[in-house]
N, C-alpha and C positions, 0 to 999 in steps of 0.2 A: 315612137312613130313606127308602125308596122306597115310593110308593103307586101302585097300578094305577089311573091316572086316565083311561085311554082312549087314543085314537089322535090324534096330531097329524099333520095332512096337510101334506106338503111336496111341492115339485116334484120331478120325476124327476131333474133336473139337480142339485138340492141333495142328494138322496139319494145320487147317484153321488159327489158331493164328499165326503159323510160317509163313504161306503164306502172311498174312496181314503185319506182322512185317518186313518180308524180302523185300516185295515190298516197304514199307515206308522207309526202311533204305538202300535200294539199295544193298542188299546182296542176295546171293542164299539162298534157303530154308535150305540147309545143313549148310552153313556158319552161318545162324541165329541160328539154333539148336545148333551148336557147341559153339557159343558165349554164349547162355543161359546156356549151360552145364558148361562152364568155370566159369561164374559168379556165378551160383548156387553152384558149388563145392567150390569155394573160400568163398562164404557166409557161408557155413557149416564149413569150416576150420577156418575161422576168423569171428565169429559172431559179434564181436565188430566193424567191418568196415562197412561203408555205401557204397552205389553203386559207388559214386565218388572215394572213396578210393580203392575199388576193381578194378575199371578201371585203376587207377594209378598203382596199383600193376601189372596188366596185361601188361601195357606199359613198366614198368621197367623190367618185366620178358622177354618181347620180345627184349628189348634193350640189355639184358644180354645174349642173345643167344636163346631164345625161352621159351615157356611154358613147364615146367617140374614139374609135380605134385609131384614127390618125393621130390624135393627141396622145393616147396611151403608147402608141408605137414610137412616137417622137421622144416620149419620156423614157422609153426603154433604153435609149442610147446613153442616158445618164442614170444608171441604176442607183447610184448613191442618192440622187434626189428622191427617188421613190422610197428606198429602204430607210432613209433618215426620217421620213415622215411617219413610218409605221413602227411602233414599239415591238421589239423582239419578244418572242415567247420564251419563258424560262424553261418550259418543259414541252417537248414535242410529243404528240400522240400519233398513233398510226391512223391513217384515213380509213373511213368506213368504205368497204368495197361492195358495190351492188353486183351481184352475180345472177346469172340466169337461173330461174327456178322453174322446173317442170313438174307437173302433177304426177 
């Protein structure tokens, strides 16, 4: 459920990063920004999880009825509950960094 809550001001550089990533991943700029906000919020709530585990957490949240930060924040107090449900990667890879591109 989306609400028209107003405008969030971001830097020109971040907007360009969003545009590039949204084009590459076939998302709207707003959908890309929302995805990055969800991932970043979960990374702060669950600092022990890697990107793959955060994506799995998002998928489980969606399957359980949607992303509810109150539920995920409550679960962050018992990180063992979250991490025990997510299998650990045997090999970690470096995350892809989107950087500002100027012509």
